[in-house]
C-alpha positions, -999 to 999 in steps of 0.1 A, spaced: 1 2 0 29 18 -5 36 27 31 62 18 60 42 12 92 56 9 129 38 -11 155 46 2 190 28 -7 222 -3 -21 200 -6 14 180 0 11 141 11 43 127 29 56 92 66 61 92 70 68 57 42 72 26 11 88 17 -2 60 0 8 73 -35 29 54 -58 57 81 -60 92 83 -48 95 122 -46 102 152 -21 123 153 9 112 169 42 90 166 73 68 146 84 80 118 66 45 101 68 32 129 45 59 118 16 52 91 -10 71 61 -9 69 37 -44 68 3 -38 89 -4 -7 110 -35 -10 138 -34 17 142 -20 50 174 -19 69 187 0 102 220 12 116 233 10 148 219 48 157 185 37 145 186 56 112 161 38 86 169 30 53 143 24 25 148 7 -12 117 14 -35 119 9 -69 143 38 -81 151 51 -51 173 49 -18 158 71 13 169 76 48 146 84 81 168 94 108 165 85 141 154 110 170 168 96 203 170 61 187 133 61 172 117 64 137 81 76 145 72 96 110 74 126 125 111 134 117 122 141 81 130 119 50 161 122 29 163 109 -9 201 96 -7 201 78 -40 180 81 -73 184 65 -102 171 62 -138 189 32 -148 183 13 -114 146 9 -115 142 -26 -96 158 -17 -62 151 -47 -38 169 -59 -10 191 -37 9 218 -43 35 244 -24 55 278 -38 59 308 -31 77 287 -7 95 294 23 69 283 10 32 249 3 21 244 -22 -6 210 -28 -26 204 -51 -55 189 -42 -86 167 -72 -97 163 -64 -133 200 -54 -144 218 -76 -124 235 -50 -105 249 -40 -68 246 -7 -57 268 4 -33 265 33 -14 289 49 18 269 64 46 273 97 59 255 113 32 229 133 51 238 146 87 
């Protein structure tokens, strides 16, 4: 449904996604910005959330270790070539790897792009 949800103490809330299948815009609150078919999620040691969706990788920085949808969302990678981004992982604590299932590529990004 083009959303990322959080369940905390029995309450379901939207962390990212307005329900519209797009991957555009940065800002706050993250819950108001669209996400296009999210496929992969990974958290870093600080609680920041990284999401792969279609042709975009986005970051939701944690606020005191929590991502709840009220903070900002940042697009850290967008590509016309890579349009089937799926699984995402964080290796060595600093490098994001994302698979593109259509072209068989592995996209590699170093963290620290967004403060």
